[in-house]
N, CA and C atoms as an extended XYZ file, in Angstrom:
219
Properties=species:S:1:pos:R:3:atomname:S:1:resname:S:1:resid:I:1 pbc="F F F"
N        34.949       26.259       23.972 N   MET     1
C        35.590       26.929       25.072 CA  MET     1
C        35.192       26.267       26.381 C   MET     1
N        36.084       26.145       27.284 N   ALA     2
C        35.820       25.454       28.533 CA  ALA     2
C        35.351       26.400       29.644 C   ALA     2
N        35.450       27.690       29.460 N   LYS     3
C        35.039       28.639       30.494 CA  LYS     3
C        33.520       28.658       30.586 C   LYS     3
N        32.996       28.826       31.788 N   THR     4
C        31.551       28.875       31.954 CA  THR     4
C        31.154       30.187       32.615 C   THR     4
N        29.994       30.684       32.262 N   PHE     5
C        29.453       31.830       32.981 CA  PHE     5
C        28.237       31.411       33.780 C   PHE     5
N        27.695       30.241       33.511 N   ASP     6
C        26.632       29.638       34.304 CA  ASP     6
C        27.139       28.285       34.777 C   ASP     6
N        26.914       27.941       36.034 N   PRO     7
C        27.367       26.641       36.513 CA  PRO     7
C        26.750       25.511       35.693 C   PRO     7
N        27.553       24.560       35.306 N   GLY     8
C        27.068       23.394       34.586 CA  GLY     8
C        26.880       23.577       33.091 C   GLY     8
N        27.190       24.747       32.555 N   ARG     9
C        27.008       24.959       31.121 CA  ARG     9
C        28.343       25.325       30.497 C   ARG     9
N        28.796       24.505       29.556 N   GLN    10
C        29.996       24.868       28.817 CA  GLN    10
C        29.601       25.855       27.744 C   GLN    10
N        30.492       26.769       27.460 N   MET    11
C        30.188       27.870       26.573 CA  MET    11
C        30.723       27.613       25.175 C   MET    11
N        29.863       27.748       24.195 N   GLU    12
C        30.285       27.701       22.801 CA  GLU    12
C        30.437       29.138       22.338 C   GLU    12
N        31.534       29.441       21.653 N   VAL    13
C        31.781       30.792       21.166 CA  VAL    13
C        32.017       30.728       19.670 C   VAL    13
N        31.317       31.589       18.942 N   LEU    14
C        31.510       31.709       17.507 CA  LEU    14
C        32.397       32.927       17.252 C   LEU    14
N        33.380       32.773       16.368 N   PHE    15
C        34.319       33.853       16.083 CA  PHE    15
C        34.237       34.269       14.623 C   PHE    15
N        34.462       35.559       14.391 N   GLU    16
C        34.641       36.091       13.048 CA  GLU    16
C        35.859       37.006       13.102 C   GLU    16
N        36.794       36.802       12.184 N   MET    17
C        38.009       37.606       12.164 CA  MET    17
C        38.138       38.254       10.791 C   MET    17
N        38.402       39.569       10.811 N   ARG    18
C        38.589       40.323        9.572 CA  ARG    18
C        39.776       41.256        9.716 C   ARG    18
N        40.490       41.410        8.650 N   ARG    19
C        41.618       42.337        8.631 CA  ARG    19
C        41.096       43.753        8.778 C   ARG    19
N        41.730       44.544        9.616 N   ALA    20
C        41.337       45.939        9.849 CA  ALA    20
C        42.565       46.823        9.697 C   ALA    20
N        42.773       47.304        8.509 N   GLY    21
C        43.940       48.141        8.266 CA  GLY    21
C        45.189       47.308        8.030 C   GLY    21
N        46.327       47.964        8.158 N   LYS    22
C        47.600       47.312        7.858 CA  LYS    22
C        48.023       46.306        8.926 C   LYS    22
N        47.855       46.660       10.193 N   ASN    23
C        48.360       45.817       11.285 CA  ASN    23
C        47.291       45.332       12.248 C   ASN    23
N        46.027       45.476       11.904 N   GLY    24
C        44.978       45.135       12.854 CA  GLY    24
C        44.068       44.026       12.366 C   GLY    24
N        43.405       43.405       13.334 N   VAL    25
C        42.403       42.379       13.063 CA  VAL    25
C        41.186       42.699       13.926 C   VAL    25
N        40.020       42.709       13.306 N   ARG    26
C        38.760       42.894       14.039 CA  ARG    26
C        38.239       41.505       14.369 C   ARG    26
N        38.027       41.253       15.650 N   VAL    27
C        37.554       39.950       16.103 CA  VAL    27
C        36.179       40.133       16.739 C   VAL    27
N        35.204       39.383       16.249 N   ALA    28
C        33.875       39.361       16.857 CA  ALA    28
C        33.701       38.000       17.509 C   ALA    28
N        33.203       37.996       18.732 N   ALA    29
C        32.922       36.754       19.458 CA  ALA    29
C        31.453       36.789       19.865 C   ALA    29
N        30.741       35.670       19.631 N   MET    30
C        29.311       35.634       19.908 CA  MET    30
C        28.946       34.364       20.659 C   MET    30
N        28.065       34.525       21.652 N   ASP    31
C        27.484       33.395       22.352 CA  ASP    31
C        26.179       33.062       21.638 C   ASP    31
N        26.068       31.881       20.996 N   PRO    32
C        24.871       31.570       20.219 CA  PRO    32
C        23.618       31.340       21.066 C   PRO    32
N        23.770       31.118       22.360 N   VAL    33
C        22.611       30.884       23.222 CA  VAL    33
C        21.937       32.206       23.579 C   VAL    33
N        22.708       33.192       23.998 N   THR    34
C        22.154       34.478       24.425 CA  THR    34
C        22.178       35.520       23.309 C   THR    34
N        22.832       35.213       22.206 N   HIS    35
C        22.997       36.134       21.076 CA  HIS    35
C        23.742       37.400       21.484 C   HIS    35
N        24.611       37.279       22.465 N   THR    36
C        25.443       38.393       22.897 CA  THR    36
C        26.712       38.388       22.060 C   THR    36
N        27.073       39.567       21.544 N   GLU    37
C        28.256       39.677       20.692 CA  GLU    37
C        29.137       40.813       21.189 C   GLU    37
N        30.439       40.589       21.155 N   VAL    38
C        31.415       41.625       21.469 CA  VAL    38
C        32.408       41.706       20.318 C   VAL    38
N        32.998       42.873       20.151 N   THR    39
C        34.034       43.037       19.129 CA  THR    39
C        35.244       43.699       19.749 C   THR    39
N        36.367       43.469       19.139 N   MET    40
C        37.612       44.089       19.569 CA  MET    40
C        38.546       44.186       18.377 C   MET    40
N        39.496       45.079       18.466 N   ILE    41
C        40.538       45.210       17.456 CA  ILE    41
C        41.849       44.839       18.129 C   ILE    41
N        42.601       43.942       17.493 N   GLY    42
C        43.880       43.524       18.038 CA  GLY    42
C        44.980       43.610       17.005 C   GLY    42
N        46.199       43.568       17.455 N   ASP    43
C        47.363       43.593       16.575 CA  ASP    43
C        47.521       42.236       15.909 C   ASP    43
N        47.780       42.250       14.626 N   ILE    44
C        47.903       41.005       13.859 CA  ILE    44
C        49.066       40.145       14.353 C   ILE    44
N        50.032       40.762       14.999 N   ARG    45
C        51.204       40.015       15.474 CA  ARG    45
C        50.875       39.066       16.629 C   ARG    45
N        49.724       39.259       17.296 N   TYR    46
C        49.354       38.370       18.400 CA  TYR    46
C        48.980       36.976       17.936 C   TYR    46
N        48.519       36.836       16.717 N   GLY    47
C        48.126       35.521       16.218 CA  GLY    47
C        46.664       35.222       16.514 C   GLY    47
N        46.103       34.306       15.733 N   ASP    48
C        44.673       33.999       15.818 CA  ASP    48
C        44.257       33.472       17.186 C   ASP    48
N        45.009       32.543       17.738 N   GLU    49
C        44.609       31.923       19.008 CA  GLU    49
C        44.579       32.930       20.153 C   GLU    49
N        45.575       33.789       20.237 N   MET    50
C        45.614       34.798       21.303 CA  MET    50
C        44.476       35.800       21.133 C   MET    50
N        44.200       36.224       19.906 N   LEU    51
C        43.115       37.162       19.654 CA  LEU    51
C        41.763       36.541       20.003 C   LEU    51
N        41.579       35.269       19.659 N   LYS    52
C        40.334       34.576       20.008 CA  LYS    52
C        40.194       34.454       21.519 C   LYS    52
N        41.284       34.170       22.197 N   ARG    53
C        41.259       34.038       23.654 CA  ARG    53
C        40.869       35.367       24.310 C   ARG    53
N        41.432       36.473       23.806 N   MET    54
C        41.108       37.789       24.364 CA  MET    54
C        39.641       38.151       24.106 C   MET    54
N        39.144       37.844       22.905 N   ALA    55
C        37.745       38.130       22.580 CA  ALA    55
C        36.810       37.274       23.441 C   ALA    55
N        37.173       36.018       23.671 N   ALA    56
C        36.358       35.138       24.512 CA  ALA    56
C        36.324       35.645       25.948 C   ALA    56
N        37.443       36.160       26.449 N   ARG    57
C        37.473       36.723       27.805 CA  ARG    57
C        36.571       37.947       27.907 C   ARG    57
N        36.598       38.778       26.865 N   LYS    58
C        35.734       39.956       26.856 CA  LYS    58
C        34.269       39.531       26.837 C   LYS    58
N        33.934       38.519       26.043 N   LEU    59
C        32.566       38.012       25.995 CA  LEU    59
C        32.148       37.472       27.356 C   LEU    59
N        33.008       36.722       28.007 N   LEU    60
C        32.715       36.187       29.332 CA  LEU    60
C        32.475       37.309       30.340 C   LEU    60
N        33.271       38.365       30.253 N   TYR    61
C        33.096       39.533       31.121 CA  TYR    61
C        31.715       40.161       30.923 C   TYR    61
N        31.326       40.353       29.660 N   VAL    62
C        30.033       40.967       29.357 CA  VAL    62
C        28.882       40.076       29.828 C   VAL    62
N        28.991       38.774       29.614 N   LEU    63
C        27.936       37.862       30.057 CA  LEU    63
C        27.802       37.864       31.577 C   LEU    63
N        28.920       37.863       32.280 N   ASN    64
C        28.874       37.917       33.748 CA  ASN    64
C        28.288       39.233       34.235 C   ASN    64
N        28.614       40.323       33.561 N   LYS    65
C        28.080       41.630       33.927 CA  LYS    65
C        26.567       41.672       33.718 C   LYS    65
N        26.097       41.129       32.604 N   LYS    66
C        24.649       41.077       32.336 CA  LYS    66
C        23.933       40.221       33.385 C   LYS    66
N        24.552       39.092       33.747 N   ARG    67
C        23.937       38.205       34.744 CA  ARG    67
C        23.861       38.909       36.094 C   ARG    67
N        24.899       39.651       36.454 N   ALA    68
C        24.908       40.371       37.733 CA  ALA    68
C        23.846       41.470       37.745 C   ALA    68
N        23.649       42.136       36.617 N   GLU    69
C        22.633       43.193       36.539 CA  GLU    69
C        21.221       42.597       36.654 C   GLU    69
N        21.010       41.407       36.097 N   LYS    70
C        19.698       40.773       36.192 CA  LYS    70
C        19.374       40.349       37.619 C   LYS    70
N        20.383       39.970       38.376 N   SER    71
C        20.132       39.476       39.724 CA  SER    71
C        19.938       40.600       40.750 C   SER    71
N        20.169       41.849       40.353 N   LYS    72
C        19.931       42.972       41.268 CA  LYS    72
C        18.432       43.172       41.442 C   LYS    72
N        18.015       43.512       42.671 N   PRO    73
C        16.572       43.727       42.913 CA  PRO    73
C        16.040       44.981       42.267 C   PRO    73
């Protein structure tokens, strides 16, 4: 993934996708450096790439939120 949450560091994201019911897919995205993991359920009609992109955005959001909380006094 080309998105960064720290300047100068490209982000590697590990994905796991599992079928969840008739029309759903459970997507887990993990940052192997911080061991932060997020999960989401998406519609199977979106396709693998779109679901991975959405999970990666959610992971980036969580990482940025954690970084902002650490920088508070």
